[in-house]
C-alpha positions in Angstrom: -16.6 -39.5 6.8 -13.4 -38.2 7.9 -10.7 -36.6 4.9 -6.7 -36.7 4.7 -5.4 -33.5 4.0 -2.0 -34.5 2.0 0.8 -32.3 3.7 1.9 -30.7 0.2 -1.6 -29.9 -0.7 -2.4 -27.1 3.0 1.7 -25.8 1.8 0.6 -24.5 -0.8 -2.3 -22.8 1.2 -0.5 -21.5 2.9 2.9 -20.8 0.3 -0.5 -19.2 -1.4 -1.5 -16.6 1.7 1.9 -15.5 2.3 2.9 -14.1 -1.5 4.6 -11.1 -1.3 3.7 -7.8 -4.1 6.4 -5.2 -4.5 4.7 -2.4 -4.3 6.5 1.2 -6.5 5.2 5.1 -7.0 6.7 8.2 -6.9 5.3 11.4 -4.6 5.2 15.0 -6.6 3.9 18.1 -5.7 1.0 20.7 -7.7 4.6 21.7 -9.7 5.0 18.3 -10.3 8.6 18.6 -8.6 9.6 15.3 -6.6 8.9 15.3 -3.2 12.5 14.1 -0.9 11.4 12.4 2.4 7.7 11.5 1.7 5.7 10.0 4.6 3.7 7.8 3.0 1.8 5.9 4.6 0.3 2.5 4.0 -3.6 1.9 5.4 -5.6 -1.7 4.3 -8.7 -0.7 3.4 -11.8 -2.7 6.0 -15.0 -2.7 5.0 -17.8 -3.1 8.6 -20.5 -2.1 7.0 -23.0 -0.1 3.9 -21.2 2.8 3.1 -18.2 3.1 6.2 -14.7 2.0 5.2 -11.9 1.6 8.2 -8.4 2.7 7.9 -5.9 0.7 9.2 -2.5 1.8 9.3 -0.6 -1.5 7.2 3.2 0.3 7.7 5.3 3.6 6.4 7.9 4.4 4.5 9.5 7.6 3.0 10.5 8.5 -0.6 14.0 9.2 -2.1 15.3 11.7 -3.5 13.7 11.4 -6.6 10.3 11.3 -5.3 10.1 7.3 -5.4 8.8 5.1 -3.2 8.9 1.2 -2.8 7.6 -1.7 -0.9 6.5 -4.7 -0.4 3.1 -6.3 1.5 1.4 -9.7 1.7 -1.8 -7.8 1.4 -4.0 -7.8 -1.8 -3.0 -4.7 -3.6 -6.8 -3.9 -4.5 -7.7 -3.6 -0.5 -4.4 -1.3 0.2 -4.8 2.5 -0.2 -1.8 5.4 0.2 -1.3 8.5 2.0 1.7 10.8 1.5 2.4 13.2 3.7 5.2 16.5 2.9 7.8 16.1 4.5 6.6 19.3 6.4 3.5 17.6 7.2 1.4 20.5 6.1 0.2 19.0 2.9 -1.0 15.6 2.2 -1.7 13.2 -0.4 -5.0 10.1 -1.3 -4.5 7.6 -2.7 -7.2 4.9 -2.3 -7.0 2.5 -4.8 -3.9 1.5 -5.9 -2.0 -0.8 -8.6 1.4 -2.5 -8.4 2.9 -0.3 -10.3 2.8 3.5 -11.3 1.4 4.9 -8.5 1.4 9.1 -8.5 0.6 10.9 -5.5 0.2 14.9 -6.0 0.8 16.4 -2.4 -1.5 19.9 -2.3 
């Protein structure tokens, strides 16, 4: 039996896959001060087998003067992790599970 899929259904399926999510957050140091120009690396967590998760770099961005950052992604937010490097690359903060807003990374 052959089935015909309506073009509208296919368009809707593709639109659902391409949905973009805005993600926002802030980077601070151990004293709670904002970190200007921190490098934010967005990684995609890809599980391979039990206990092993490979992280692939998805995109990068920089923080603003007040330590805030934002980016958009079409990946599910639950599959992403964030890493923040201080401008001198000597300190790092990691957030293995993120949300769409309110992400706080502390570089230490």
